[in-house]
C-alpha angles and dihedrals in degrees: 000000000000127000118242120227120233096263094049092049093048089048091056092047091048092050093049091046095051093045099043103031110023122180109261112255094237098041096104094048093046094049092046090052092049092048092046091052094044102039111025127070092233091125118086085203119098105208143163116244118231111217123227106239102167141016123185134172124226127219113230130188127357095308101033096244098144124122098221124123137167127234125193120198128183141185120175107315093340119101126186121194116193128185111202118194129179126217114316093191126023109271095025116114128232123272136220120196119183147182128199122203126228087033113242132164108250141146115250126197127193110207129188107232095211097040142035093256114133133170123187135193139152127261105231128228090270091056095252129137139158141193120199133193096021119165121242113268148095111308140187125194121221118199117196119190116222093227114101114253095014114136118243121237127226133194126221113259118279134178126250 
């Protein structure tokens, strides 16, 4: 057996890495979109950022193969719990179910970070909302209070 020099060994590692774990095609565009929305002042919207405080995965079915997980965001005394679930059947879209505490009537918008896709609904008086048939992608949620002059809230980006 012969010893490999450093360059030969790194070449083998690089080849295995690019063949077995390639960089996703849209990774650069997605990260640029996230950074632009987080760092730059491109938004005309002045908003408060909800902070992710917990993320947990759910087990589904007999073997726990589901794609559902729960996110919990908070800002001050406001808490937002979101359950994100991928397709249950091929062709179905993903689903977001959410609860806001304390309950307040607001408009909530789910926006794709890397696209112009937007879905909007109202949070009811019990703090409940849902989005159905969403495509896979990187999303942000925007909560807009109905009171005049109240600042909207936004979540960090998360994957559905």
